C-alpha positions as CSV (number, residue, x, y, z in Angstrom):
1,M,6.6,8.9,-43.7
2,E,9.4,6.5,-44.6
3,Y,12.1,9.2,-43.9
4,Y,10.5,9.9,-40.5
5,Q,10.5,6.2,-39.6
6,R,14.1,5.8,-40.7
7,R,15.2,8.8,-38.6
8,K,13.3,7.5,-35.6
9,E,14.9,4.1,-35.9
10,Q,18.4,5.7,-36.2
11,A,17.7,7.7,-33.1
12,R,16.7,4.5,-31.2
13,Q,19.8,2.7,-32.4
14,T,22.0,5.6,-31.3
15,E,20.4,5.7,-27.9
16,Q,20.8,2.0,-27.5
17,A,24.5,2.3,-28.6
18,I,25.1,5.0,-25.9
19,L,23.5,2.8,-23.2
20,Q,25.4,-0.3,-24.3
21,A,28.7,1.6,-24.3
22,A,28.1,3.0,-20.9
23,L,27.2,-0.5,-19.5
24,E,30.3,-2.0,-21.0
25,L,32.6,0.7,-19.6
26,C,31.0,0.6,-16.2
27,R,31.6,-3.1,-15.9
28,T,35.4,-2.4,-15.8
29,R,35.4,1.0,-14.1
30,S,33.1,2.7,-11.6
31,F,30.3,4.9,-13.0
32,D,32.1,8.0,-11.6
33,K,35.3,7.2,-13.4
34,V,33.6,6.9,-16.8
35,S,33.3,10.2,-18.7
36,V,30.8,11.2,-21.4
37,R,33.8,11.3,-23.8
38,D,34.6,7.7,-22.9
39,I,31.1,6.7,-23.7
40,C,31.0,8.6,-27.0
41,R,34.3,7.1,-28.1
42,R,33.0,3.5,-27.3
43,A,29.7,4.2,-29.0
44,G,31.3,5.8,-32.0
45,I,29.4,9.1,-31.8
46,T,30.0,12.7,-31.1
47,T,29.4,14.4,-27.7
48,G,26.7,16.5,-29.5
49,A,24.9,13.3,-30.4
50,F,25.2,12.1,-26.7
51,Y,23.6,15.4,-25.5
52,H,20.9,15.1,-28.1
53,H,19.7,12.0,-26.3
54,F,20.7,12.5,-22.7
55,S,21.0,15.7,-20.7
56,S,23.9,14.3,-18.6
57,K,25.7,11.1,-17.7
58,E,23.4,10.7,-14.7
59,D,20.5,10.8,-17.1
60,L,21.6,7.4,-18.3
61,L,20.6,6.0,-14.9
62,S,17.0,6.9,-15.7
63,Q,17.2,4.5,-18.6
64,G,19.3,2.0,-16.6
65,F,17.3,-1.1,-17.3
66,T,16.2,-0.3,-20.8
67,P,18.8,-2.6,-22.3
68,L,17.2,-5.4,-20.2
69,D,14.1,-5.1,-22.3
70,R,16.1,-5.6,-25.5
71,Q,17.9,-8.6,-24.0
72,M,14.6,-10.0,-22.7
73,E,13.1,-9.7,-26.2
74,R,16.0,-11.6,-27.7
75,A,15.8,-14.3,-24.9
76,L,12.1,-14.9,-25.4
77,D,12.2,-14.7,-29.2
78,G,11.1,-18.1,-30.6
79,H,9.8,-19.3,-27.2
80,E,6.2,-18.0,-27.6
81,G,4.8,-21.5,-27.6
82,D,6.7,-22.8,-24.6
83,P,4.8,-23.5,-21.3
84,A,4.4,-20.5,-19.1
85,Q,6.5,-22.0,-16.4
86,D,9.5,-22.4,-18.8
87,R,9.0,-18.9,-20.2
88,L,8.8,-17.4,-16.7
89,G,12.0,-19.2,-15.8
90,R,13.7,-17.8,-18.9
91,I,12.6,-14.3,-17.9
92,L,14.0,-14.8,-14.4
93,S,17.4,-16.1,-15.5
94,T,17.7,-13.4,-18.2
95,Y,17.0,-10.8,-15.5
96,A,19.5,-12.3,-13.0
97,L,22.2,-12.6,-15.6
98,F,21.6,-9.0,-16.8
99,V,21.9,-7.6,-13.3
100,D,24.9,-9.8,-12.4
101,T,26.6,-8.5,-15.6
102,L,25.9,-4.9,-14.4
103,G,27.7,-5.7,-11.2
104,W,26.5,-4.8,-7.7
105,E,28.1,-1.3,-7.8
106,L,26.4,-0.1,-10.9
107,A,23.1,-1.7,-9.9
108,A,23.5,0.1,-6.5
109,R,24.1,3.4,-8.3
110,Y,21.0,2.9,-10.4
111,Y,18.8,2.3,-7.3
112,Q,20.3,5.2,-5.5
113,H,19.4,7.4,-8.5
114,R,15.9,6.1,-8.3
115,L,15.7,7.0,-4.5
116,D,17.1,10.4,-5.2
117,N,14.6,11.0,-8.1
118,P,11.3,9.5,-6.9
119,D,9.4,11.2,-9.7
120,D,11.4,9.3,-12.3
121,A,9.3,6.3,-12.9
122,A,10.8,5.1,-16.2
123,S,11.8,1.7,-14.8
124,V,8.4,0.8,-13.5
125,D,6.5,1.9,-16.6
126,P,3.8,-0.8,-17.1
127,T,4.3,-0.7,-20.8
128,R,7.9,-1.9,-20.5
129,Y,8.5,-5.2,-22.4
130,T,9.8,-7.1,-19.3
131,L,6.8,-6.3,-17.2
132,R,4.4,-7.1,-20.0
133,A,6.2,-10.4,-20.6
134,I,5.9,-11.4,-16.9
135,L,2.2,-10.6,-16.9
136,D,1.7,-12.5,-20.2
137,C,3.4,-15.6,-18.7
138,L,1.2,-15.5,-15.6
139,E,-1.9,-15.0,-17.7
140,Q,-0.9,-18.1,-19.7
141,G,-0.1,-19.8,-16.4
142,R,-3.7,-19.1,-15.2
143,R,-5.0,-20.8,-18.4
144,E,-2.6,-23.7,-17.9
145,G,-3.8,-24.2,-14.3
146,L,-0.5,-23.0,-12.7
147,L,-2.1,-20.3,-10.6
148,S,-4.6,-21.2,-8.0
149,E,-8.1,-19.6,-8.5
150,G,-7.7,-16.9,-5.9
151,I,-4.5,-15.4,-7.4
152,A,-5.0,-12.8,-10.2
153,P,-2.2,-12.7,-12.8
154,Q,-1.8,-9.0,-12.5
155,W,-1.3,-9.3,-8.7
156,A,1.1,-12.2,-9.1
157,A,3.1,-10.3,-11.8
158,D,3.4,-7.3,-9.5
159,F,4.3,-9.5,-6.5
160,C,7.1,-11.4,-8.5
161,F,8.5,-8.1,-9.8
162,R,8.6,-6.5,-6.3
163,H,10.1,-9.7,-4.7
164,F,12.8,-10.3,-7.3
165,R,13.7,-6.6,-7.3
166,G,14.0,-6.9,-3.5
167,V,16.4,-9.9,-3.9
168,V,18.6,-7.7,-6.2
169,I,18.7,-5.0,-3.5
170,D,19.6,-7.6,-0.9
171,W,22.4,-8.8,-3.3
172,I,23.6,-5.2,-3.6
173,L,23.6,-4.8,0.2
174,H,25.7,-8.0,0.4
175,R,28.0,-6.4,-2.3
176,G,27.3,-9.2,-4.7
177,G,28.5,-11.7,-2.1
178,Y,26.3,-14.6,-3.3
179,P,25.3,-16.0,-6.7
180,L,22.2,-14.0,-7.7
181,L,20.9,-16.4,-10.3
182,A,21.0,-19.4,-7.8
183,K,19.1,-17.3,-5.2
184,L,16.4,-16.2,-7.6
185,E,16.0,-19.8,-8.9
186,Q,15.6,-21.0,-5.4
187,D,12.9,-18.4,-4.7
188,Y,11.2,-19.2,-8.0
189,T,11.0,-22.9,-7.1
190,F,9.3,-21.9,-3.8
191,F,6.8,-19.6,-5.6
192,Q,5.9,-22.3,-8.1
193,K,4.8,-24.5,-5.2
194,A,3.1,-21.7,-3.3
195,F,1.1,-20.5,-6.3
196,R,-0.2,-23.9,-7.0
197,A,-1.0,-24.8,-3.4
């Protein structure tokens, strides 16, 4: 069992290294100009290892926001006891900074991939860490009196996720022409007032 667990962890680390290498390269060059060999070189792996984890470079787009979950775990680590409002703000800023770091072009490519592959639901998997963290904050917020009685935490989590994803798409349509974090923070302030009204 120990051998199996070790191999599973190595596979997870290799997959994360591939995704991280692709993100880093795509920040300086467009997705189309980054090759699988470039990604492998940056990740320190062979092309065989790449194709063991992903069927193509485009397959990386199916896992596009998986690194967000890792970044979110790190951002929330040690903040479990914080008020729900603070934790939700931390989730929001981590999300905005992650997408801003991707850049509008790569984020656009990711969403175009989603539109072209409607059966690929990896990013909206309800077991993803980021989605569960949002729901956890809103459930805590309900206990702390931050949500009015008629608003279910599950509905509020889904609403927030859809709205903030919509803001990202608007940001893409404006070719990253405004500061994403400032816009999301402005909307979050509005929602804080609306949910308590």
